[in-house]
Each structure stands twice: as structure tokens, then as C-alpha cells.
C-alpha positions, 0 to 999 in steps of 0.5 A: 328410287325407295318411293313411301307412302303417306296417308290422309283423310279430309273429307270427301276424296276427290279433291283431296286426291286431287290436290295432292296428286298436283305436287311434284314427286307424288307418283300417286294418288289413290282414294279408299277406306281405312280405319273400321273394323270391316274388311273390304268395305264399299263405298256404300257401307262406308255410307252408313257410317257404322263400319268406323272407316274414313274416307281417305288419299293413299299418297305414294311420293318419293321421298327425295323430291318431295319430304313428307312434312310437305304433304302434312303441310299442304293437308292442313290447306285442304280441308278444315281440321277444327270440324270434328266429322265433317266437311262442309255438306259432308257430315258423319266419321267417314269425313274425319280428319285423320292422318294415318302415319306409316312410321314411327318419324311420320307419326312424329313429323305429323304431331309436330306439324299439327302443334305448328298448324294450330297457329292459323286456326281459332278453333282447336285441330281436331285431326287425328293421328293413328297408325296406318291399318288396312288400306282398301283401295275404292271402286274404281269409278272413284279413282281420279273422279274430277280428272275423269269429268274435267274437273281439278277441285270440288267446291265444298 
């Protein structure tokens, strides 16, 4: 089995992680921070909105069971990709909509999916599509945060 990574930022990472874990073919999903300048940021650092990091979910998946395109299509349904640097009451660049791609193929599929998804939204999609950078795993208490509390999703 050859596993791949996919990384998505769609606002608060707790609900995003939980949703991706439910997709058959997803082997793991971890919450963390990506896209900023500071090395080894903490949740406290990222919450200052000064590190440049987004709250993201790094998805490990088996492409033989779930294609990357399916993950990207699911991503569009998890949040409002037309709001810049905010999801519901959460405001700041750490809550931006972003896809970090891990290969040229992922980049192309993300761009094609974004263009196709635009038909489902009145306002322009503002999701950034960027090369993957260093993923910093969030603190343990953030991992599977909702599951630890008997929840499957959080409502914004």
C-alpha cells in the first residue's frame, strides 16, 4: 500500500479533521499548522495571527481506495471558501481557506476542482492553492479533539 498526504485549511481544524477521518480510504488525519514563517509554532503562537500559519489538517490516504480529487471535492463542502480569513465567528489568517499540494498532480487537480466548485457559490472562491510547506503537528490535546469529547462535528 502506497500512502499519500493531502493538506487542507478550512477554518477551525477540529471539525475538518473529524470529517476527513470518516472518509473510507483515509488512514489518518492530524491537525497542525502550515504556511507560516515561525518554526515549531504552538497553538498560542498561531492564535496571535502573527506567524502566518493556517490551522490545517494533514490527511494520510490510500489513493487506491480514495482518489485525491474526492478529498478536494469533500473539502469544498466543509466550509465557506468565499470568505477571506474567516469561518463563522473565527477570524484571522490562521482560519484561511487553503490547499497545500504535495505534487504537481495534486496542484492541477486542486485548481480544476476549484474552478468546477465555483459554480456552487455566488461569491468568488478565495481559497489559496500553494505548495506544501513544513507541517507542524498541533499539541496532543488538539488531536481528535471532538472524538475525545464524544462529538463528531462542531457547528460554526
